[in-house]
MMTF fields as JSON, N, C-alpha, C and O atoms, coordinates in Angstrom:
{
  "mmtfVersion": "1.0.0",
  "mmtfProducer": "UNKNOWN",
  "numBonds": 515,
  "numAtoms": 516,
  "numGroups": 129,
  "numChains": 1,
  "numModels": 1,
  "chainsPerModel": [1],
  "groupsPerChain": [129],
  "chainIdList": ["A"],
  "bondAtomList": [4, 2, 8, 6, 12, 10, 16, 14, 20, 18, 24, 22, 28, 26, 32, 30, 36, 34, 40, 38, 44, 42, 48, 46, 52, 50, 56, 54, 60, 58, 64, 62, 68, 66, 72, 70, 76, 74, 80, 78, 84, 82, 88, 86, 92, 90, 96, 94, 100, 98, 104, 102, 108, 106, 112, 110, 116, 114, 120, 118, 124, 122, 128, 126, 132, 130, 136, 134, 140, 138, 144, 142, 148, 146, 152, 150, 156, 154, 160, 158, 164, 162, 168, 166, 172, 170, 176, 174, 180, 178, 184, 182, 188, 186, 192, 190, 196, 194, 200, 198, 204, 202, 208, 206, 212, 210, 216, 214, 220, 218, 224, 222, 228, 226, 232, 230, 236, 234, 240, 238, 244, 242, 248, 246, 252, 250, 256, 254, 260, 258, 264, 262, 268, 266, 272, 270, 276, 274, 280, 278, 284, 282, 288, 286, 292, 290, 296, 294, 300, 298, 304, 302, 308, 306, 312, 310, 316, 314, 320, 318, 324, 322, 328, 326, 332, 330, 336, 334, 340, 338, 344, 342, 348, 346, 352, 350, 356, 354, 360, 358, 364, 362, 368, 366, 372, 370, 376, 374, 380, 378, 384, 382, 388, 386, 392, 390, 396, 394, 400, 398, 404, 402, 408, 406, 412, 410, 416, 414, 420, 418, 424, 422, 428, 426, 432, 430, 436, 434, 440, 438, 444, 442, 448, 446, 452, 450, 456, 454, 460, 458, 464, 462, 468, 466, 472, 470, 476, 474, 480, 478, 484, 482, 488, 486, 492, 490, 496, 494, 500, 498, 504, 502, 508, 506, 512, 510],
  "bondOrderList": [1, 1, 1, 1, 1, 1, 1, 1, 1, 1, 1, 1, 1, 1, 1, 1, 1, 1, 1, 1, 1, 1, 1, 1, 1, 1, 1, 1, 1, 1, 1, 1, 1, 1, 1, 1, 1, 1, 1, 1, 1, 1, 1, 1, 1, 1, 1, 1, 1, 1, 1, 1, 1, 1, 1, 1, 1, 1, 1, 1, 1, 1, 1, 1, 1, 1, 1, 1, 1, 1, 1, 1, 1, 1, 1, 1, 1, 1, 1, 1, 1, 1, 1, 1, 1, 1, 1, 1, 1, 1, 1, 1, 1, 1, 1, 1, 1, 1, 1, 1, 1, 1, 1, 1, 1, 1, 1, 1, 1, 1, 1, 1, 1, 1, 1, 1, 1, 1, 1, 1, 1, 1, 1, 1, 1, 1, 1, 1],
  "groupList": [{"groupName": "MET", "atomNameList": ["N", "CA", "C", "O"], "elementList": ["N", "C", "C", "O"], "formalChargeList": [0, 0, 0, 0], "bondAtomList": [1, 0, 2, 1, 3, 2], "bondOrderList": [1, 1, 2], "singleLetterCode": "M", "chemCompType": "L-PEPTIDE LINKING"}, {"groupName": "ALA", "atomNameList": ["N", "CA", "C", "O"], "elementList": ["N", "C", "C", "O"], "formalChargeList": [0, 0, 0, 0], "bondAtomList": [1, 0, 2, 1, 3, 2], "bondOrderList": [1, 1, 2], "singleLetterCode": "A", "chemCompType": "L-PEPTIDE LINKING"}, {"groupName": "GLN", "atomNameList": ["N", "CA", "C", "O"], "elementList": ["N", "C", "C", "O"], "formalChargeList": [0, 0, 0, 0], "bondAtomList": [1, 0, 2, 1, 3, 2], "bondOrderList": [1, 1, 2], "singleLetterCode": "Q", "chemCompType": "L-PEPTIDE LINKING"}, {"groupName": "GLY", "atomNameList": ["N", "CA", "C", "O"], "elementList": ["N", "C", "C", "O"], "formalChargeList": [0, 0, 0, 0], "bondAtomList": [1, 0, 2, 1, 3, 2], "bondOrderList": [1, 1, 2], "singleLetterCode": "G", "chemCompType": "PEPTIDE LINKING"}, {"groupName": "ASN", "atomNameList": ["N", "CA", "C", "O"], "elementList": ["N", "C", "C", "O"], "formalChargeList": [0, 0, 0, 0], "bondAtomList": [1, 0, 2, 1, 3, 2], "bondOrderList": [1, 1, 2], "singleLetterCode": "N", "chemCompType": "L-PEPTIDE LINKING"}, {"groupName": "THR", "atomNameList": ["N", "CA", "C", "O"], "elementList": ["N", "C", "C", "O"], "formalChargeList": [0, 0, 0, 0], "bondAtomList": [1, 0, 2, 1, 3, 2], "bondOrderList": [1, 1, 2], "singleLetterCode": "T", "chemCompType": "L-PEPTIDE LINKING"}, {"groupName": "SER", "atomNameList": ["N", "CA", "C", "O"], "elementList": ["N", "C", "C", "O"], "formalChargeList": [0, 0, 0, 0], "bondAtomList": [1, 0, 2, 1, 3, 2], "bondOrderList": [1, 1, 2], "singleLetterCode": "S", "chemCompType": "L-PEPTIDE LINKING"}, {"groupName": "GLU", "atomNameList": ["N", "CA", "C", "O"], "elementList": ["N", "C", "C", "O"], "formalChargeList": [0, 0, 0, 0], "bondAtomList": [1, 0, 2, 1, 3, 2], "bondOrderList": [1, 1, 2], "singleLetterCode": "E", "chemCompType": "L-PEPTIDE LINKING"}, {"groupName": "PRO", "atomNameList": ["N", "CA", "C", "O"], "elementList": ["N", "C", "C", "O"], "formalChargeList": [0, 0, 0, 0], "bondAtomList": [1, 0, 2, 1, 3, 2], "bondOrderList": [1, 1, 2], "singleLetterCode": "P", "chemCompType": "L-PEPTIDE LINKING"}, {"groupName": "ASP", "atomNameList": ["N", "CA", "C", "O"], "elementList": ["N", "C", "C", "O"], "formalChargeList": [0, 0, 0, 0], "bondAtomList": [1, 0, 2, 1, 3, 2], "bondOrderList": [1, 1, 2], "singleLetterCode": "D", "chemCompType": "L-PEPTIDE LINKING"}, {"groupName": "LEU", "atomNameList": ["N", "CA", "C", "O"], "elementList": ["N", "C", "C", "O"], "formalChargeList": [0, 0, 0, 0], "bondAtomList": [1, 0, 2, 1, 3, 2], "bondOrderList": [1, 1, 2], "singleLetterCode": "L", "chemCompType": "L-PEPTIDE LINKING"}, {"groupName": "ARG", "atomNameList": ["N", "CA", "C", "O"], "elementList": ["N", "C", "C", "O"], "formalChargeList": [0, 0, 0, 0], "bondAtomList": [1, 0, 2, 1, 3, 2], "bondOrderList": [1, 1, 2], "singleLetterCode": "R", "chemCompType": "L-PEPTIDE LINKING"}, {"groupName": "PHE", "atomNameList": ["N", "CA", "C", "O"], "elementList": ["N", "C", "C", "O"], "formalChargeList": [0, 0, 0, 0], "bondAtomList": [1, 0, 2, 1, 3, 2], "bondOrderList": [1, 1, 2], "singleLetterCode": "F", "chemCompType": "L-PEPTIDE LINKING"}, {"groupName": "VAL", "atomNameList": ["N", "CA", "C", "O"], "elementList": ["N", "C", "C", "O"], "formalChargeList": [0, 0, 0, 0], "bondAtomList": [1, 0, 2, 1, 3, 2], "bondOrderList": [1, 1, 2], "singleLetterCode": "V", "chemCompType": "L-PEPTIDE LINKING"}, {"groupName": "HIS", "atomNameList": ["N", "CA", "C", "O"], "elementList": ["N", "C", "C", "O"], "formalChargeList": [0, 0, 0, 0], "bondAtomList": [1, 0, 2, 1, 3, 2], "bondOrderList": [1, 1, 2], "singleLetterCode": "H", "chemCompType": "L-PEPTIDE LINKING"}, {"groupName": "TYR", "atomNameList": ["N", "CA", "C", "O"], "elementList": ["N", "C", "C", "O"], "formalChargeList": [0, 0, 0, 0], "bondAtomList": [1, 0, 2, 1, 3, 2], "bondOrderList": [1, 1, 2], "singleLetterCode": "Y", "chemCompType": "L-PEPTIDE LINKING"}, {"groupName": "LYS", "atomNameList": ["N", "CA", "C", "O"], "elementList": ["N", "C", "C", "O"], "formalChargeList": [0, 0, 0, 0], "bondAtomList": [1, 0, 2, 1, 3, 2], "bondOrderList": [1, 1, 2], "singleLetterCode": "K", "chemCompType": "L-PEPTIDE LINKING"}, {"groupName": "CYS", "atomNameList": ["N", "CA", "C", "O"], "elementList": ["N", "C", "C", "O"], "formalChargeList": [0, 0, 0, 0], "bondAtomList": [1, 0, 2, 1, 3, 2], "bondOrderList": [1, 1, 2], "singleLetterCode": "C", "chemCompType": "L-PEPTIDE LINKING"}, {"groupName": "ILE", "atomNameList": ["N", "CA", "C", "O"], "elementList": ["N", "C", "C", "O"], "formalChargeList": [0, 0, 0, 0], "bondAtomList": [1, 0, 2, 1, 3, 2], "bondOrderList": [1, 1, 2], "singleLetterCode": "I", "chemCompType": "L-PEPTIDE LINKING"}],
  "groupTypeList": [0, 1, 2, 3, 4, 1, 0, 5, 6, 7, 8, 6, 5, 8, 9, 9, 1, 10, 1, 11, 11, 1, 2, 9, 10, 7, 5, 10, 11, 2, 1, 7, 7, 7, 5, 1, 12, 1, 3, 9, 2, 11, 7, 13, 5, 3, 7, 8, 6, 5, 13, 6, 2, 14, 8, 1, 9, 5, 1, 9, 12, 0, 15, 2, 11, 7, 10, 2, 2, 5, 5, 2, 4, 10, 10, 7, 11, 7, 2, 1, 2, 13, 7, 13, 1, 10, 11, 1, 11, 7, 11, 3, 5, 15, 3, 16, 17, 2, 9, 17, 3, 2, 1, 18, 8, 1, 7, 11, 10, 1, 1, 11, 8, 7, 1, 5, 10, 17, 13, 9, 17, 2, 11, 11, 6, 7, 3, 1, 14],
  "groupIdList": [1, 2, 3, 4, 5, 6, 7, 8, 9, 10, 11, 12, 13, 14, 15, 16, 17, 18, 19, 20, 21, 22, 23, 24, 25, 26, 27, 28, 29, 30, 31, 32, 33, 34, 35, 36, 37, 38, 39, 40, 41, 42, 43, 44, 45, 46, 47, 48, 49, 50, 51, 52, 53, 54, 55, 56, 57, 58, 59, 60, 61, 62, 63, 64, 65, 66, 67, 68, 69, 70, 71, 72, 73, 74, 75, 76, 77, 78, 79, 80, 81, 82, 83, 84, 85, 86, 87, 88, 89, 90, 91, 92, 93, 94, 95, 96, 97, 98, 99, 100, 101, 102, 103, 104, 105, 106, 107, 108, 109, 110, 111, 112, 113, 114, 115, 116, 117, 118, 119, 120, 121, 122, 123, 124, 125, 126, 127, 128, 129],
  "secStructList": [7, 7, 7, 1, 7, 1, 1, 7, 1, 1, 7, 7, 7, 2, 2, 2, 2, 2, 2, 2, 2, 2, 2, 2, 2, 2, 2, 2, 2, 2, 2, 2, 2, 2, 2, 1, 1, 1, 1, 7, 2, 2, 2, 2, 1, 7, 7, 1, 7, 1, 6, 6, 7, 7, 2, 2, 2, 2, 2, 2, 2, 2, 2, 2, 2, 2, 2, 2, 2, 2, 2, 2, 2, 2, 2, 2, 2, 2, 2, 2, 2, 2, 2, 2, 2, 2, 2, 2, 2, 2, 2, 6, 7, 6, 6, 5, 7, 6, 6, 6, 7, 7, 5, 7, 7, 6, 6, 6, 6, 6, 6, 7, 6, 6, 7, 7, 1, 7, 2, 2, 2, 2, 2, 2, 2, 2, 2, 2, 7],
  "xCoordList": [-34.309, -33.048, -31.956, -31.658, -31.26, -30.386, -28.922, -28.456, -28.241, -27.032, -25.941, -25.891, -25.336, -24.024, -22.978, -22.293, -23.104, -22.182, -22.292, -23.169, -21.235, -21.708, -21.146, -21.485, -20.256, -20.606, -21.852, -22.504, -22.093, -23.597, -24.813, -24.654, -25.658, -26.917, -27.157, -27.929, -26.484, -26.761, -25.927, -24.916, -25.926, -25.179, -24.363, -24.727, -22.977, -22.025, -22.806, -23.39, -22.704, -23.358, -22.42, -21.292, -22.636, -21.679, -20.731, -19.618, -21.651, -20.811, -20.104, -19.183, -20.053, -19.343, -18.235, -17.095, -18.446, -17.596, -16.615, -15.452, -16.898, -16.311, -15.381, -14.152, -16.121, -15.262, -14.173, -13.067, -14.403, -12.935, -11.703, -10.579, -12.613, -11.5, -10.739, -9.566, -11.549, -11.036, -9.265, -8.113, -9.947, -8.822, -7.555, -6.362, -7.986, -7.493, -6.4, -5.206, -6.84, -5.972, -4.885, -4.033, -5.34, -4.66, -3.476, -2.304, -3.722, -2.857, -1.764, -0.631, -2.268, -1.086, -0.355, 0.85, -0.903, 0.082, 0.654, 1.291, 0.646, 1.351, 2.428, 3.568, 2.393, 3.29, 4.184, 5.395, 3.614, 4.599, 5.414, 6.611, 4.696, 5.383, 6.736, 7.781, 6.783, 7.503, 9.026, 10.251, 7.873, 9.145, 10.051, 11.279, 9.253, 9.604, 10.394, 10.167, 11.322, 12.208, 13.027, 13.011, 13.581, 13.722, 15.496, 15.805, 16.313, 17.53, 17.857, 17.219, 18.815, 19.337, 20.053, 20.341, 20.489, 21.038, 22.137, 22.186, 22.95, 24.464, 24.233, 25.006, 22.75, 22.001, 21.521, 21.599, 21.062, 20.137, 21.478, 21.678, 22.42, 22.897, 24.288, 24.958, 24.442, 25.441, 27.12, 28.248, 26.663, 28.385, 28.544, 27.694, 29.517, 30.057, 29.844, 29.264, 30.245, 29.459, 28.897, 28.648, 28.712, 27.437, 28.603, 28.504, 29.582, 30.073, 31.108, 31.934, 31.254, 31.873, 30.837, 31.06, 29.764, 28.722, 28.346, 28.032, 28.457, 28.026, 26.963, 26.671, 26.458, 25.246, 24.114, 22.917, 24.622, 23.279, 22.944, 21.949, 23.534, 23.506, 22.478, 21.424, 22.891, 22.33, 20.779, 19.906, 20.758, 19.405, 18.749, 17.557, 19.13, 18.313, 17.575, 16.536, 18.56, 17.874, 17.431, 17.006, 17.273, 16.241, 15.242, 14.314, 15.035, 13.771, 12.995, 11.778, 13.762, 12.882, 12.143, 10.941, 12.886, 12.307, 11.532, 11.185, 10.992, 9.917, 9.29, 8.18, 9.163, 8.214, 7.394, 6.183, 8.283, 7.88, 6.667, 5.507, 7.244, 6.501, 5.109, 4.123, 5.336, 4.026, 3.107, 1.902, 3.749, 2.415, 2.176, 1.101, 2.746, 2.063, 1.022, 0.083, 1.037, 0.543, -1.015, -2.054, -0.685, -1.707, -2.811, -3.952, -2.094, -2.771, -3.084, -3.498, -2.825, -3.083, -4.781, -5.995, -4.01, -5.74, -6.761, -7.959, -6.354, -7.434, -7.974, -9.146, -7.023, -7.576, -8.352, -9.069, -8.295, -8.926, -10.32, -11.27, -10.205, -11.844, -12.561, -13.483, -12.318, -12.745, -13.218, -14.27, -12.624, -12.879, -14.271, -15.165, -14.277, -15.447, -16.355, -17.292, -16.453, -17.553, -17.825, -18.899, -16.781, -17.065, -17.894, -18.797, -17.709, -18.436, -19.921, -20.848, -19.822, -21.334, -22.184, -23.392, -21.766, -22.476, -22.988, -24.152, -21.799, -22.383, -23.577, -24.523, -23.348, -24.593, -26.09, -27.196, -25.576, -26.897, -26.883, -27.949, -25.729, -26.108, -24.98, -24.587, -24.555, -23.727, -24.763, -25.973, -24.304, -25.085, -25.561, -25.899, -25.493, -26.406, -24.93, -24.033, -24.975, -23.977, -23.726, -24.753, -22.898, -22.522, -22.817, -23.318, -22.339, -22.878, -24.3, -24.942, -24.901, -26.374, -27.574, -28.716, -27.283, -28.134, -28.757, -29.729, -28.148, -28.872, -28.222, -27.175, -28.95, -28.338, -27.101, -27.083, -26.228, -25.091, -25.354, -25.335, -25.587, -25.693, -25.158, -23.991, -25.797, -25.369, -24.056, -23.238, -24.178, -22.899, -21.953, -20.896, -21.959, -20.706, -20.395, -19.21, -20.914, -20.556, -19.721, -18.784, -20.525, -19.771, -18.212, -17.288, -18.267, -16.762, -15.878, -14.797, -16.523, -15.83, -16.723, -17.46, -16.659, -17.293, -16.862, -17.744, -15.808, -15.262, -16.064, -15.802, -16.718, -17.513, -18.467, -19.615, -17.833, -18.581, -19.984, -20.78, -19.626, -20.127, -20.788, -20.421, -21.831, -22.34, -21.257, -20.147, -21.507, -20.379, -20.481, -19.39, -21.824, -21.649, -20.859, -19.942, -21.256, -20.806, -18.991, -18.126, -18.744, -17.219, -16.642, -15.521, -17.368, -16.774, -16.261, -15.418, -17.275, -17.344, -16.278, -15.606, -15.931, -15.141, -13.61, -12.758, -13.571, -12.198, -11.775, -10.595, -12.719, -12.489, -12.023, -10.943, -12.852, -12.084, -10.638, -10.09, -9.851, -8.723, -8.081, -6.854],
  "yCoordList": [51.164, 50.905, 50.356, 50.852, 49.154, 48.326, 48.94, 49.368, 49.042, 49.55, 48.643, 47.474, 49.516, 48.919, 47.759, 46.983, 47.923, 47.192, 45.66, 45.02, 45.083, 43.365, 42.494, 41.318, 43.139, 42.302, 42.29, 41.349, 43.649, 43.579, 44.743, 45.811, 44.256, 45.704, 46.327, 47.251, 46.155, 46.653, 47.691, 47.708, 48.797, 49.4, 48.645, 47.7, 49.485, 48.792, 48.534, 49.452, 47.348, 47.544, 47.291, 47.001, 47.338, 47.336, 45.837, 45.547, 45.139, 43.912, 43.776, 43.027, 44.499, 44.5, 45.211, 44.866, 46.331, 47.247, 46.257, 46.649, 45.319, 44.616, 43.36, 43.295, 42.649, 42.112, 42.813, 42.284, 43.901, 44.603, 45.368, 45.727, 45.481, 45.905, 44.528, 44.58, 43.379, 42.115, 41.996, 41.728, 42.363, 42.073, 43.091, 42.788, 44.037, 45.512, 45.273, 45.449, 44.874, 44.503, 42.989, 42.826, 41.879, 40.935, 41.688, 41.586, 42.276, 43.092, 43.85, 43.887, 44.482, 45.346, 44.589, 44.821, 43.644, 42.765, 41.803, 41.027, 41.538, 40.423, 41.551, 41.088, 42.825, 43.852, 43.914, 43.699, 44.173, 44.639, 43.579, 43.768, 41.863, 40.889, 40.604, 40.353, 40.628, 40.696, 41.739, 41.667, 42.746, 44.021, 43.971, 44.051, 43.836, 43.556, 42.508, 41.516, 42.603, 41.568, 40.78, 39.58, 41.688, 40.958, 39.971, 38.892, 40.614, 39.641, 40.31, 41.194, 39.846, 40.526, 41.555, 41.883, 42.262, 43.549, 43.748, 44.584, 42.767, 42.647, 42.456, 42.837, 41.605, 41.684, 43.075, 43.685, 43.667, 44.939, 45.822, 46.354, 46.092, 47.201, 47.284, 48.281, 45.871, 45.327, 45.466, 45.445, 45.602, 45.159, 44.222, 43.783, 43.778, 42.168, 42.004, 41.017, 42.809, 42.699, 43.927, 44.899, 43.812, 45.07, 45.589, 46.778, 45.009, 45.447, 46.591, 46.856, 47.342, 48.326, 49.634, 50.582, 49.098, 50.13, 51.396, 51.341, 52.473, 54.094, 53.403, 52.232, 53.981, 53.699, 54.591, 54.31, 55.685, 56.133, 55.261, 55.64, 54.437, 53.54, 52.773, 52.661, 52.039, 51.085, 51.153, 50.341, 52.484, 52.902, 53.206, 52.899, 53.665, 53.72, 52.339, 52.15, 51.476, 50.033, 49.67, 48.537, 49.888, 49.087, 50.069, 49.527, 51.377, 52.326, 51.899, 51.754, 51.633, 50.844, 49.437, 49.228, 48.701, 47.282, 47.211, 46.088, 48.53, 48.488, 49.167, 48.64, 50.474, 50.847, 49.512, 49.367, 48.492, 47.268, 46.641, 46.499, 46.273, 45.536, 46.066, 45.431, 47.675, 48.126, 48.285, 48.487, 48.182, 48.219, 47.016, 46.817, 46.095, 44.717, 44.376, 43.756, 44.721, 44.728, 45.356, 44.892, 46.713, 46.67, 46.601, 47.054, 45.773, 45.383, 43.778, 42.885, 43.572, 41.803, 42.734, 42.717, 43.296, 44.061, 44.427, 44.148, 44.854, 45.489, 43.724, 43.501, 42.97, 41.993, 41.011, 40.221, 40.958, 40.677, 41.138, 40.467, 42.672, 43.263, 42.583, 41.868, 42.65, 42.098, 40.692, 40.422, 39.922, 38.473, 38.303, 37.498, 39.026, 39.303, 39.454, 38.678, 40.576, 41.195, 40.162, 40.076, 39.606, 38.132, 37.454, 36.851, 37.455, 35.893, 36.367, 35.631, 37.882, 38.42, 38.285, 38.121, 38.327, 38.359, 37.087, 36.812, 36.063, 34.388, 34.145, 33.427, 35.033, 34.514, 35.46, 35.337, 36.382, 37.36, 38.493, 39.025, 38.788, 39.863, 41.017, 41.84, 40.923, 41.965, 43.279, 43.103, 44.394, 45.756, 45.95, 46.996, 44.488, 45.08, 45.015, 44.181, 45.951, 46.283, 45.142, 45.004, 44.369, 43.646, 43.61, 42.71, 44.917, 45.205, 45.175, 44.309, 46.418, 47.057, 46.416, 46.37, 45.901, 44.97, 46.071, 45.681, 47.66, 48.537, 48.138, 47.525, 48.553, 48.521, 50.124, 51.23, 49.406, 50.118, 51.288, 50.723, 52.778, 52.971, 53.064, 53.456, 52.736, 53.143, 53.546, 53.035, 54.577, 55.584, 55.267, 55.808, 54.325, 54.157, 53.015, 52.832, 51.903, 50.733, 50.932, 50.297, 52.243, 52.564, 53.22, 53.223, 53.726, 54.168, 52.894, 52.479, 52.495, 51.385, 50.03, 49.712, 49.194, 48.004, 47.086, 46.389, 46.967, 46.178, 46.687, 45.991, 47.501, 48.161, 47.058, 46.823, 46.449, 45.491, 46.219, 45.749, 47.317, 48.259, 49.47, 50.047, 49.858, 51.385, 52.191, 51.717, 53.502, 54.816, 54.966, 54.957, 55.12, 54.899, 53.762, 53.988, 52.321, 51.29, 51.543, 51.155, 51.835, 51.985, 53.023, 52.849, 54.106, 55.237, 54.912, 55.469, 53.652, 53.22, 52.342, 52.317, 51.496, 50.635, 51.558, 51.634, 51.913, 52.891, 53.733, 53.908, 54.169, 54.686, 53.741, 53.815, 52.555, 51.352, 51.514, 51.528, 51.651, 51.315, 52.357, 52.447],
  "zCoordList": [-78.23, -79.319, -78.486, -77.399, -79.088, -78.64, -78.48, -79.536, -77.532, -77.598, -78.544, -78.924, -78.657, -79.647, -79.137, -79.803, -77.701, -77.199, -77.273, -76.693, -78.108, -78.106, -76.893, -76.765, -75.992, -74.487, -73.828, -73.374, -73.861, -72.762, -73.359, -73.95, -73.063, -73.512, -72.68, -72.937, -70.742, -69.884, -69.458, -70.16, -68.375, -68.232, -67.021, -66.321, -67.015, -65.983, -64.359, -63.782, -63.874, -62.236, -61.304, -61.703, -60.167, -58.863, -58.975, -58.537, -59.701, -59.613, -60.323, -59.997, -61.978, -62.901, -62.303, -62.616, -61.332, -61.0, -59.891, -59.794, -59.259, -58.174, -59.192, -59.223, -59.793, -60.88, -61.522, -61.623, -61.935, -62.49, -61.615, -61.966, -59.961, -59.18, -58.416, -58.046, -58.259, -58.249, -59.166, -58.823, -60.391, -61.786, -61.583, -61.594, -61.444, -61.408, -60.218, -60.46, -58.948, -57.983, -57.768, -56.894, -59.058, -59.265, -60.256, -59.892, -61.231, -61.906, -61.498, -61.978, -60.501, -59.531, -58.689, -58.594, -58.0, -57.341, -57.999, -57.287, -59.368, -59.613, -60.278, -60.226, -60.855, -61.542, -60.077, -60.121, -58.988, -57.558, -57.39, -57.173, -57.492, -56.982, -57.987, -57.386, -59.448, -60.403, -60.124, -60.219, -59.706, -59.424, -57.992, -57.947, -56.974, -55.118, -55.097, -55.789, -54.368, -53.758, -55.197, -55.471, -55.811, -57.522, -56.905, -57.412, -55.877, -55.264, -54.087, -53.516, -53.814, -52.666, -52.785, -53.935, -51.814, -51.848, -52.993, -53.896, -52.679, -54.053, -55.099, -55.978, -55.464, -57.239, -57.203, -58.27, -56.23, -57.175, -57.167, -58.259, -56.21, -56.273, -57.393, -57.661, -57.919, -58.489, -57.676, -58.168, -56.316, -56.024, -55.401, -54.627, -55.572, -54.916, -53.198, -52.745, -52.542, -51.231, -50.798, -51.511, -49.561, -48.725, -47.886, -47.584, -47.491, -46.406, -46.896, -46.023, -48.115, -48.019, -48.818, -49.571, -48.224, -48.655, -47.68, -46.49, -48.464, -47.656, -46.806, -47.05, -45.962, -44.881, -45.614, -45.544, -46.316, -46.91, -48.429, -49.048, -48.849, -49.692, -49.354, -49.982, -47.987, -47.203, -47.176, -47.481, -46.676, -46.029, -47.331, -47.321, -48.328, -49.633, -50.156, -50.789, -49.616, -50.324, -49.289, -49.516, -48.376, -47.092, -47.379, -47.979, -47.186, -47.737, -48.785, -48.676, -50.041, -50.975, -50.503, -50.662, -50.02, -49.567, -48.571, -48.204, -47.778, -46.822, -47.589, -47.524, -48.707, -49.474, -50.189, -50.026, -51.061, -51.654, -50.791, -51.18, -49.432, -48.376, -47.936, -47.562, -48.112, -47.547, -48.585, -48.431, -49.73, -50.921, -50.785, -50.22, -51.074, -50.616, -49.859, -50.357, -48.585, -47.813, -47.745, -47.275, -48.474, -48.673, -49.673, -49.586, -50.886, -52.19, -51.563, -52.303, -50.124, -50.086, -49.055, -49.253, -48.175, -47.503, -48.699, -48.652, -49.396, -50.033, -51.181, -51.486, -51.502, -52.05, -51.242, -51.855, -49.858, -49.035, -48.662, -48.261, -48.925, -48.782, -49.81, -49.418, -51.206, -52.334, -52.359, -52.938, -51.863, -51.591, -50.601, -50.861, -49.667, -48.891, -49.387, -49.202, -50.265, -50.925, -52.478, -53.074, -52.784, -53.753, -53.168, -53.748, -51.948, -51.331, -50.638, -50.302, -50.539, -50.261, -51.578, -51.409, -52.722, -53.947, -54.06, -54.352, -53.742, -53.764, -53.122, -53.448, -51.906, -50.814, -51.016, -50.49, -51.972, -52.443, -51.095, -50.783, -50.4, -49.653, -49.98, -49.153, -51.279, -51.766, -51.61, -51.761, -51.349, -51.19, -49.694, -49.141, -49.115, -47.521, -46.542, -46.668, -45.724, -44.54, -43.555, -42.89, -43.228, -42.862, -41.332, -40.659, -40.954, -39.074, -38.993, -38.398, -39.778, -39.496, -40.469, -40.014, -41.873, -42.217, -43.343, -43.99, -43.647, -44.07, -45.61, -45.822, -46.365, -47.685, -47.811, -47.271, -48.828, -48.912, -50.233, -51.326, -50.31, -51.116, -52.143, -52.116, -53.489, -54.47, -55.073, -55.838, -54.471, -54.722, -54.153, -54.478, -53.143, -52.214, -52.716, -52.439, -53.464, -54.282, -55.593, -56.076, -56.057, -57.196, -57.013, -57.826, -55.754, -55.561, -54.951, -55.368, -54.043, -53.438, -53.601, -52.668, -54.831, -54.716, -53.686, -53.184, -53.32, -52.578, -51.047, -50.066, -50.914, -49.489, -48.817, -49.195, -47.805, -46.837, -45.465, -44.652, -45.865, -44.71, -45.223, -46.247, -44.44, -44.688, -44.447, -44.207, -44.494, -44.598, -42.923, -42.352, -41.973, -40.644, -40.055, -39.266, -40.489, -39.707, -40.374, -39.587, -41.026, -41.465, -40.529, -40.052, -40.244, -39.779, -38.086, -37.382, -37.805, -36.503, -36.479, -35.447, -37.552, -37.466, -37.628, -36.743, -38.37, -38.363, -37.063, -36.757, -36.426, -34.969, -34.354, -33.768, -34.384, -33.166, -33.159, -32.056, -34.324, -34.643, -34.005, -34.049]
}
């Protein structure tokens, strides 16, 4: 019996999830870029000068900037992981661990479609840092 989905008659695959992850990250990155670093401190706070601001106001502003920078860094790192997985898909090696060559379990790819390491190799990699 044919499924009613006009776009595809097959269930979602890790490849589909990887493409969705890439799109989601791009959407997040664009949204963050549009809101982050919108202007200098005077423009954002509406103050004509930063000289007379209370130190707590300046600290809050700096904290927000650092938080935005951290978010951007995380999104860039995630995007890089997705790009590596996309290249692996192009080479026909998607779903195989880059370190040991074993198949990455379907459950891991469903949860983290950008995964390029099996769980054991990922743990070793994280332990090395």
